[in-house]
N, C-alpha and C positions, 0 to 999 in steps of 0.2 A: 305784523310787520315782516317777520321772517318769511311767511307764506307769500306776501306781496313781492318781496325782493327776489324770490327764487326764479321766477321767469326772467326777470331782468338780468340776473347773474348768468343764467343759462344762455340767454341771448347774447350777452357780452362775450362769454366763452366761445360761442359759436362763431361770432364775428371775428374774433382773434384767430381761432383755429382755421377758419375758411377764408382768410383774407386773400385778396387778389395780389398775386406776385408780379404778373406780367400781362400787359394788354398787347395782343397781336392783331392789328386791324380791328375786325369786329369780334374777335375771340378773346378769351381770357384763360389764364392758368392760375389756379388757386393753390393755396398751401395744401388743401386736401388732395388736389390732383397730384402734386409732387409727392406727398406722403404715400399715396397709393402706388405710385411708380417706384418708390424706394422700398416698399414693403418687403419684397423678396430679399433685398440686401440686409435690411435692418433685422429681419427675422433670424439671420445667421450670426449676428454679432450682439455682444452685451455692451450696449452703449455706455452704461454706467461704469463698466470696467475698463474702458478705453483710456490709453495714455493721451497726453496732450497732443503728441504728434499724430496719433491715430485719429483723434477727433478732428484734427486739421485735414487729414486725408479724407475723412468721411464728409467734411464740409465741402472739399474740392469736388468729390464725387457727386455730391448733391447739386453743385453748380453745373457740372457737366451733364447731369441728368436733366436739369432744367433747360439747358441749351438744346439738348436733343428733343425735348418736348416742344420747344419753340419751333424747331425745324420741322417736326412732325405736323404741327399746326399749319405752318406755311404750305407744306406739301398737301395737306388735306384741303386747304383753301384752293390750291391750284387744281386738284382733282375735281373739286366741285365746280370750279370755273370752266373746265373743259368738258364737263358732263361725263366724266368717266364713271361707269357703274359696272361692277363685276357681278355677274349672276351667281346664284348659289351653285349652279352646276360646275362652274369654273373652280370654285372652292372644293367641291366634292372631288373633282378630277385630280386636283393637287394632293388632297389627302389620300385618295386611292393610290396615287403614284408613290407617296411616302410609304404606305403600307406594303405595296408590292416590292419596292426596293429593299425594304428591311424585313420583308416576310413576316409581317405582323397581323395578328387577328385584331378584331375590333377591341377586344378586351386588353390586349397587349398595347395597342395604340393608346387607349385611354390611360393605361398605367404609365406609359412613357410621358404623356402630356401632364399627368398628375405629378410626376417627378420634377417637372419644371414649375410646380405650383400654379398650374392652370387647369381649368376645366375644358372639356372639349368645345363647348360653345365659345369660351374665351379664346381658345386656339383658333377657331374658325374666324373670329373677328380679326385676329392678328394676321391670319393668312390672307383674308380678303384685303386688308390694308396693304399687305406686301404686294399682292398682285396689282392693286390699283397703282401703287408707286412704280412698279415695273412698266405698266402701260403708259404712265405719265412720262417716264424716262424714255420709253420707246418713241413717244410722240415728240418730246422736246430735245432729246439728245441723240439717240441711236441713229435716227434717220440722217443726221448731219455728219456721221462718221464715215470716212472713206480712207482706205489704206492702199497705196499704189505699190506696184511691183518694185519700183526704184527705192521706195522707203523700206521695203522688206529686205532687199539686197543690201542696202546701206546698214541696216540693223544687223544683218548676218555678218557683214565684214567687220563691223565694230565690235562684235563679240565672238570672234573666231575661236578664242580659247575655250569658249563654252561648248564648241562643237568638234573639238579635237578628239580623235579616236586613238585607242591604244596602238602601239607598234604592232605591225602585222608581219608575219614571216611565212614564206613558202618553204616548207621543210622537206628535206631529203633524209631517207633512213636506209641503212644497210643492216639487215639482220644476218648474222654470220652463223654458219653451221659449226658444230662443236670442234671440228678439226682445223678451223681457221682462226688465227689470233687477231683480235681487234687492234692490238697494239702494233702488230706488223703491218696490217692493211693501212692503218692510220699513218704510219711512217712512210710507206710507199707513196701515199697521196701527198704528204707534206714534202717529200723529196722530189716530187714532180714526175715520178715514174708513171702515174696514171691519174686521171681526174676522178672526182668522187663519183660522177656518172658512170665512168668506165668500171670502177670498182664495184658499184652497185650491180651492173649488168653481169659482171664476172662472178661475184661471190654471194650476193644477197639471196636469201631464201624468204624474203619478206615482200610486202606490197610495193608496187611501183618500180620494180627493178628495170623494166623496159622504158621507164620515163625518168631515168637518172635518179631513181629512188624517191621521186616526189610523192608525197602523200597529201599535197594540197596546201592551201593557205589557212592560217589560223591566227587568232589574236594571241599576242605574247602572254597576256594574263591567263589564257586558257591552258597553257602548257604546264605539265607537272614540274615540280621544283627541280627534280634531278635532270630533266630535259633542259630547263633554263640554265642550270649550272654548267651543263655540258657545252652549250653553244654561246654562253654569254661572252661578248667581246670578240667572237669569231667572225671574220669578214665573210662577205658573200662568196660562196664557192669553197670556203674553207671547211675544215672538219673538226668536230668537237672531241672532247675527252670520251673515251669508251664508257659505256654504261650497260646495265642489264635491262632488257625489254622482253617481256613474256618468256623469261627464263633463258634468253639467248644474249650473247654479247652483241652490242649494237654500236653503230656510229651515226651521228647526226650531222647534217650540213644545212646552213641557211642558204637556200638556193636564191631567195630574193628577200630583201628587207624593205619594208615601206614604213617610214615614220612620218609624223606630222600629218596624218590623214584627217580629212574633215568629213563630217556627216554631210552628204549631199544637200544642197539648198532645197531641192524638191521634197526631201524627207521631212524638213522642219518648217517649210513655208507656211503651212496652216497654223502651226503653233506661234510662229513669229507674228503672223497677221493678227491672230486673236489677242496676243499680248499688246501689240501696238494699238489695236482698236480699243482695248480696255483703258490704256493710258489716255487716249484721245477722249473717250467717253468721260473719264474722271475729270479731265481738264475742262471739257465743255460743260459738264454738270456743275463744276465748281464755279465757273464763270456765270452760268445761268442762275445758280442759287445765290451767289453774291449779289447779282443785280436784283434778284427777287427780294432779298433782305433790305437792300438799299431803297427799293421802291415801296417797301412796307412800313407801316407805322408800328414800331415795337417800343413799348414804354414799360420800363422796369419800375414797379411801384415800391419794391423793397430792395 
């Protein structure tokens, strides 16, 4: 009797273990399918040692995984419907691209794949599926996306704070010879006896003396701390506190100050366009996928 019952018991266990969880049109997802998908996660946790809240989290993760599998089935059905078939060469090209970008040998690539609990053939299957999905999206979504110049400009204006540049100053400098006091020259400039440019032409032994002492424009953040302290709060054309530069006494002046600068639209136009296109793709894809799910027969058995 025990011998006779063994096949029946084994068959009953198999039916329970491989029970159908969801029917998606003409496809199904079984308990075995879900367990296989959850294997990498379950391999990293001790299920028996989980607390009640952790078990609830694992249960929720299992539900999310099942929903992803349903979506994948629907995508696979659409791929089949539109006759999308990715040749082996396309998969080879993508794998070669990964190897080149990461400078991997065949052995190193296999080790990388193994670290994700996959074999190279399994990785190829996943890569093929990813390329097929990208082609489907290109057919169903990407071709419908268009971003206009007015939309780009509107996005740019709406996020002006994201494109603000640091304060910029055109800086003047006077490097003084050892026999000239920076304090005295500064006082003459402040008293109106001469302008900073005139003082630079008369006393400076440094660069730009014939240009009012100008050494060009630079971002405030690029200035050395002692330079910032010297001219912080000094108005345009004024003169800062004396400091040491290259072993000489020096005076600095903000010849021009530009605040609230913006990155030019042309410099960020492509980035904004790509971001807007991605948003539109996501919106169109969500609408497309929602309609696909509504038009599909999805039956939860458990």
